[in-house]
C-alpha positions in Angstrom: -58.3 -55.3 -147.0 -55.9 -52.4 -146.7 -53.6 -52.5 -143.7 -50.3 -50.9 -142.7 -48.2 -52.2 -139.8 -45.1 -50.8 -138.2 -42.6 -52.7 -136.0 -39.1 -52.3 -134.6 -39.7 -49.8 -131.8 -38.3 -50.3 -128.3 -36.3 -48.9 -125.5 -32.8 -47.6 -126.1 -30.3 -45.3 -124.3 -29.3 -42.0 -125.7 -26.9 -42.5 -128.6 -28.5 -45.9 -129.4 -30.1 -47.1 -132.7 -33.3 -48.6 -133.9 -34.5 -49.8 -137.2 -38.2 -49.4 -137.8 -40.0 -51.4 -140.4 -43.3 -50.7 -142.3 -45.2 -53.3 -144.2 -48.6 -53.4 -145.9 -51.4 -55.6 -147.1 -53.6 -54.5 -150.0 -51.1 -51.7 -150.9 -48.1 -51.8 -153.2 -45.4 -49.5 -152.0 -44.0 -49.2 -155.5 -47.1 -47.3 -156.4 -47.2 -45.3 -153.2 -45.5 -42.4 -151.4 -44.5 -43.6 -147.9 -43.6 -41.4 -144.9 -42.7 -41.7 -141.3 -44.4 -39.5 -138.8 -44.1 -39.3 -135.0 -46.2 -38.2 -132.1 -44.0 -37.0 -129.2 -45.2 -36.0 -125.8 -46.8 -32.6 -125.7 -46.5 -32.1 -129.5 -48.6 -32.5 -132.6 -47.8 -35.3 -135.0 -44.9 -34.3 -137.2 -43.3 -35.6 -140.4 -40.0 -37.4 -139.9 -39.1 -38.6 -143.4 -40.7 -39.1 -146.7 -40.0 -41.4 -149.7 -41.7 -40.6 -152.9 -42.7 -43.1 -155.6 -39.8 -42.0 -157.8 -37.3 -42.6 -155.0 -36.9 -38.9 -153.9 -36.5 -38.6 -150.2 -36.7 -35.8 -147.7 -36.2 -35.4 -143.9 -37.4 -33.0 -141.2 -34.7 -30.6 -140.1 -34.5 -32.2 -136.6 -33.3 -35.4 -138.2 -29.9 -33.8 -138.8 -28.5 -36.7 -140.8 -29.2 -39.2 -138.1 -32.0 -41.1 -139.8 -32.3 -42.9 -143.2 -35.5 -43.9 -144.9 -35.2 -46.7 -147.5 -37.5 -48.8 -149.6 -37.5 -52.5 -150.6 -40.3 -52.5 -153.2 -39.7 -56.1 -154.1 -40.7 -57.1 -150.5 -43.1 -54.3 -150.0 -41.2 -52.9 -147.1 -40.1 -49.4 -146.0 -37.5 -48.8 -143.2 -36.4 -46.0 -141.0 -32.9 -46.5 -139.6 -32.5 -44.2 -136.6 -29.0 -43.6 -135.2 -27.7 -41.4 -132.4 -31.1 -41.3 -130.8 -31.9 -38.6 -128.3 -34.4 -38.3 -125.5 -36.4 -35.9 -127.6 -36.9 -38.6 -130.2 -39.2 -40.5 -127.7 -42.7 -41.0 -129.1 -44.9 -43.1 -131.2 -43.7 -43.5 -134.8 -46.3 -44.0 -137.6 -46.0 -45.2 -141.2 -48.2 -43.3 -143.6 -48.9 -44.7 -147.1 -50.4 -42.6 -149.8 -51.6 -44.8 -152.6 -50.9 -43.3 -156.1 -49.1 -40.5 -154.2 -52.4 -39.0 -153.1 -52.8 -37.9 -149.5 -56.5 -38.4 -149.7 -55.7 -42.1 -150.2 -53.6 -42.2 -147.0 -53.5 -45.2 -144.7 -51.9 -45.1 -141.3 -50.3 -47.8 -139.3 -51.1 -48.4 -135.7 -47.7 -46.9 -134.6 -44.7 -48.3 -132.8 -43.3 -46.9 -129.5 -39.8 -45.5 -129.4 -38.5 -44.7 -126.0 -35.0 -43.1 -125.5 -34.1 -43.0 -121.9 -31.1 -43.4 -119.5 
């Protein structure tokens, strides 16, 4: 059964860091594109970072070099290291996995809450 699960969210102060983790059952990341999206209050879901099968990566402009997406294909894990977090980063972060690199074969995780607040 195909399942994607995120973890690592939490409450941090502005300037703090979090490391999000994405794992999957029934999906091999080494044969998949993996991306992080987020849903922030009052906004539509937006792309944060993407890691392609061949290792190419891309980030949304708002990341501004603060985040790093990485893959550990041997352990079927994808991470999002987030540094220098801002209040505006608050939201639910989702892992999206596209088997064979096809968006029509996308599976979403349940999301993990990130809250940045003083």
